C-alpha positions as CSV (number, residue, x, y, z in Angstrom):
1,M,-34.2,19.9,24.2
2,T,-33.3,16.6,22.6
3,P,-29.7,16.5,21.3
4,K,-29.2,16.1,17.6
5,V,-27.3,13.0,16.5
6,I,-24.8,13.1,13.6
7,S,-23.1,9.9,12.4
8,V,-19.7,10.0,10.6
9,G,-18.7,6.7,8.9
10,N,-17.7,4.8,5.9
11,I,-18.2,1.4,4.2
12,S,-14.6,0.4,3.8
13,L,-12.4,-1.2,6.4
14,G,-10.6,2.0,7.1
15,G,-8.4,4.8,5.7
16,T,-11.0,7.3,4.5
17,G,-10.3,10.0,7.0
18,K,-13.1,9.6,9.5
19,T,-11.1,10.8,12.5
20,P,-9.9,14.1,10.9
21,F,-13.4,14.7,9.6
22,T,-14.9,14.1,13.0
23,I,-12.4,16.5,14.6
24,R,-13.2,19.2,12.1
25,L,-17.0,18.7,12.5
26,T,-16.7,18.7,16.3
27,N,-14.6,21.9,16.3
28,Y,-17.1,23.6,14.0
29,F,-20.0,23.0,16.5
30,L,-17.8,23.9,19.5
31,A,-17.1,27.3,17.7
32,Q,-20.9,27.8,17.5
33,G,-21.1,27.5,21.3
34,K,-22.6,24.0,21.2
35,K,-21.8,21.4,23.8
36,V,-20.6,18.4,21.8
37,C,-20.2,14.8,22.9
38,V,-18.3,12.4,20.6
39,L,-19.2,8.7,21.0
40,S,-16.7,6.2,19.8
41,R,-16.5,2.4,20.1
42,G,-13.0,2.7,21.4
43,Y,-11.6,-0.1,19.2
44,K,-8.3,-1.5,20.5
45,G,-8.3,0.5,23.7
46,K,-7.2,-1.6,26.6
47,I,-9.7,-0.2,29.0
48,G,-12.4,-2.4,27.5
49,L,-15.7,-1.7,25.7
50,G,-17.8,-0.6,28.6
51,T,-18.8,3.1,28.9
52,N,-15.6,5.1,29.6
53,V,-15.2,8.9,29.7
54,I,-12.0,9.8,27.8
55,S,-12.5,13.5,28.2
56,D,-15.1,15.4,30.3
57,G,-14.7,18.5,28.1
58,E,-12.2,20.1,30.5
59,N,-9.7,17.3,31.2
60,I,-8.5,14.2,29.4
61,L,-9.0,11.5,31.9
62,I,-7.8,8.4,30.1
63,K,-4.8,8.1,27.8
64,P,-3.3,5.4,25.6
65,P,-2.9,2.5,25.8
66,L,-6.0,2.3,28.0
67,A,-7.8,4.8,25.7
68,A,-7.9,3.9,22.0
69,D,-5.9,6.0,19.6
70,E,-8.8,7.6,17.7
71,P,-10.9,8.9,20.6
72,Y,-7.8,10.1,22.4
73,M,-6.8,12.0,19.3
74,I,-10.2,13.6,19.1
75,A,-10.0,14.6,22.7
76,E,-6.6,16.2,22.2
77,N,-7.7,18.1,19.2
78,C,-11.2,19.2,20.3
79,K,-10.8,21.1,23.6
80,G,-14.2,21.4,25.2
81,A,-15.7,18.3,23.7
82,V,-16.8,15.4,25.8
83,V,-15.5,12.1,24.4
84,I,-16.9,8.8,25.5
85,T,-16.1,5.3,24.3
86,G,-18.1,2.1,24.6
87,R,-19.4,-0.8,22.5
88,E,-23.1,0.3,23.0
89,R,-23.4,3.9,21.8
90,A,-26.9,4.1,23.2
91,D,-25.6,3.3,26.7
92,S,-22.8,5.9,26.3
93,A,-25.4,8.5,25.1
94,A,-27.6,7.8,28.2
95,Y,-24.6,8.3,30.5
96,A,-23.7,11.5,28.7
97,M,-27.3,12.8,28.9
98,E,-27.3,12.2,32.7
99,H,-23.9,13.8,33.4
100,F,-23.1,16.3,30.6
101,R,-26.4,17.3,28.8
102,P,-24.8,17.8,25.3
103,D,-26.5,19.7,22.5
104,I,-25.1,17.4,19.8
105,F,-23.9,13.8,19.7
106,I,-21.4,12.9,17.0
107,L,-21.0,9.1,16.3
108,D,-17.5,8.5,15.3
109,D,-17.5,5.5,12.8
110,G,-21.2,5.1,13.3
111,F,-22.6,4.2,9.8
112,Q,-23.0,0.5,10.6
113,H,-24.1,1.1,14.2
114,K,-27.8,1.0,13.3
115,R,-29.1,0.4,16.8
116,M,-28.8,4.1,17.7
117,H,-31.0,6.7,16.1
118,R,-29.3,9.5,14.1
119,D,-30.7,12.7,12.6
120,L,-28.0,12.8,9.9
121,D,-25.8,10.2,8.3
122,I,-22.5,11.5,6.8
123,L,-20.7,8.9,4.7
124,L,-17.1,9.3,3.7
125,L,-15.9,7.6,0.5
126,D,-12.3,7.4,-0.8
127,Y,-12.4,9.2,-4.1
128,R,-10.0,6.9,-5.9
129,K,-11.5,3.6,-4.6
130,P,-15.0,4.5,-3.3
131,I,-16.3,0.9,-3.3
132,S,-12.9,-0.9,-3.8
133,T,-13.7,-4.4,-5.2
134,G,-17.4,-4.1,-4.4
135,L,-17.3,-7.1,-2.0
136,P,-17.4,-7.2,1.8
137,F,-14.7,-8.7,4.0
138,P,-13.3,-11.4,3.8
139,F,-13.8,-11.4,0.0
140,G,-13.1,-7.7,-0.3
141,Y,-12.4,-4.6,1.6
142,L,-15.9,-3.3,2.4
143,R,-17.9,-3.6,5.6
144,E,-21.1,-4.1,3.7
145,F,-22.3,-4.2,0.1
146,P,-22.1,-0.9,-1.9
147,K,-26.0,-0.6,-1.9
148,G,-25.6,0.5,1.8
149,I,-24.4,3.9,0.4
150,R,-28.1,4.7,-0.2
151,R,-28.7,5.0,3.5
152,A,-26.5,8.1,3.8
153,D,-27.9,11.6,3.9
154,I,-24.7,13.3,2.8
155,I,-21.7,11.9,0.8
156,V,-18.2,13.3,1.2
157,F,-15.5,12.1,-1.1
158,T,-12.1,12.3,0.6
159,R,-8.7,12.6,-1.2
160,A,-10.6,14.0,-4.2
161,D,-8.6,14.8,-7.3
162,N,-11.5,16.8,-8.8
163,N,-15.3,17.5,-8.3
164,E,-16.6,14.8,-10.5
165,V,-18.5,11.9,-8.9
166,P,-16.6,8.6,-9.7
167,S,-18.7,6.8,-12.4
168,N,-19.0,3.5,-10.4
169,V,-21.0,5.2,-7.6
170,V,-23.1,7.7,-9.6
171,P,-26.3,5.5,-9.3
172,L,-25.8,5.2,-5.6
173,V,-25.3,8.9,-4.7
174,K,-27.8,10.5,-7.1
175,D,-30.1,13.0,-5.5
176,K,-27.8,13.3,-2.4
177,P,-25.8,16.3,-1.4
178,V,-22.2,15.5,-2.4
179,F,-19.0,17.2,-1.2
180,F,-15.3,16.8,-2.1
181,S,-12.3,17.1,0.2
182,H,-8.6,16.8,-0.1
183,I,-5.6,16.7,2.3
184,E,-3.4,19.8,2.7
185,F,0.1,19.6,4.0
186,K,0.5,22.0,6.9
187,G,4.0,20.9,7.9
188,I,5.8,18.6,10.4
189,R,4.9,19.3,14.0
190,T,7.6,18.6,16.6
191,A,6.9,17.5,20.2
192,D,7.5,21.0,21.5
193,G,4.9,22.5,19.1
194,Q,7.2,23.8,16.4
195,L,5.8,23.6,12.8
196,L,8.4,22.8,10.2
197,T,7.4,23.7,6.6
198,S,8.6,21.9,3.4
199,E,11.4,24.5,3.2
200,D,12.4,23.7,6.7
201,M,12.6,20.0,5.9
202,M,14.9,20.4,2.9
203,G,18.1,18.5,3.5
204,K,16.7,16.5,6.4
205,K,16.7,12.7,6.2
206,C,13.8,11.0,7.9
207,L,12.6,7.7,9.1
208,G,8.9,7.4,8.6
209,F,6.5,5.0,10.3
210,S,2.8,4.5,10.6
211,G,0.2,2.2,12.1
212,I,-2.8,3.3,10.1
213,A,-5.0,1.8,7.4
214,G,-3.4,2.7,4.0
215,G,0.0,3.5,5.6
216,G,1.7,3.5,2.2
217,R,-0.4,6.6,1.2
218,F,1.1,8.4,4.2
219,F,4.6,7.9,3.0
220,A,3.7,8.9,-0.5
221,F,2.1,12.1,1.0
222,L,5.3,12.9,2.8
223,Y,7.4,12.4,-0.4
224,E,5.0,14.6,-2.4
225,N,5.4,17.4,0.1
226,G,9.2,17.5,0.2
227,V,9.8,15.3,3.3
228,N,12.8,13.0,2.5
229,V,11.8,9.6,4.0
230,V,14.8,7.5,3.3
231,K,13.6,4.6,5.5
232,N,10.1,3.6,6.5
233,R,8.3,1.0,8.6
234,Q,4.6,0.2,8.3
235,F,2.7,-1.4,11.2
236,P,-0.8,-2.8,11.5
237,D,-3.7,-0.3,12.1
238,H,-4.2,0.7,15.7
239,M,-0.7,-0.5,16.6
240,H,0.4,-0.1,20.3
241,Y,4.0,1.0,20.5
242,C,5.9,-0.8,23.3
243,C,9.4,0.2,24.4
244,K,11.0,-2.5,22.4
245,T,9.3,-1.3,19.2
246,L,10.3,2.3,19.8
247,D,13.9,1.2,20.7
248,K,14.1,-0.5,17.3
249,L,12.9,2.6,15.5
250,E,15.3,4.8,17.3
251,D,18.2,2.4,16.6
252,I,17.4,2.5,12.9
253,A,17.5,6.3,13.0
254,D,20.8,6.3,14.8
255,H,22.3,3.6,12.5
256,Y,21.5,5.5,9.3
257,K,22.3,8.9,10.9
258,L,18.8,10.2,10.2
259,D,17.7,13.7,11.4
260,M,14.1,12.9,12.4
261,I,11.5,10.2,13.0
262,V,8.2,11.2,11.5
263,T,4.8,9.6,12.0
264,T,1.1,10.4,11.9
265,Q,-0.6,12.2,14.7
266,K,-2.7,9.1,15.4
267,D,0.5,7.2,16.0
268,F,2.3,10.1,17.8
269,V,-0.4,10.2,20.6
270,K,0.4,6.6,21.5
271,I,4.1,7.3,22.2
272,S,4.9,7.7,25.9
273,E,5.3,11.4,26.8
274,D,8.9,10.9,28.0
275,R,10.0,9.8,24.5
276,R,8.0,12.2,22.3
277,H,10.8,14.6,22.0
278,K,12.5,12.2,19.6
279,Y,9.5,12.2,17.3
280,A,7.5,14.5,15.0
281,Y,4.2,14.1,13.1
282,A,2.5,15.3,10.0
């Protein structure tokens, strides 16, 4: 049987929640007993853009910095899924068909990857700024003009405040299935697996840092949920954390006598395992 192909993507330069959505979708199909293969470009992974198996569904074979942060995060959170990176998704799919025979392919960040057929295009839009300035990079923050939204089969508004379609995209999403999602605070996860609630975090002073698109929203999210971030550092998206950078973060925490260093899971997975006990993530 020919595998179904589902694409998850966006039209902005980042920060719409593609990776968490891909993780949730992948785990949904795994729970149905399907064999899932996630195909990612592997952007910023040091192993290169040829076909690389990050996870074979049983073991994670390549870790950061060789593996890019997003596919590695997917592999860590989707036990049983095959995760493959490569510039040419069709080549990666052919390799997966030969070696793994999946039931479903999920294209992570695949909306603009038009060379590969897909059976379903899911497009994520940031509820508060679904088309930003309306202009593509370098004149704006989009990957393509807003009219590209019409190619999508399903629209998901992320970080939604309510269930009303933003007025500036109503003509572009009419007659399409539309869904709304928002982020829930589960707690702060420590390196040893402990989950700290908002109540647990009361009285703790934290250093927050992130290397994601829209990192400022991450700090605001922590504040809103009772995490006292007294110092923060924001790095470029897909930042690789060398020893020197981590030394500086730990020196800041020591200097200000802070209780914890908190980051995103996407950043946490790039911290070397021998240092993770000093960090936690939301």
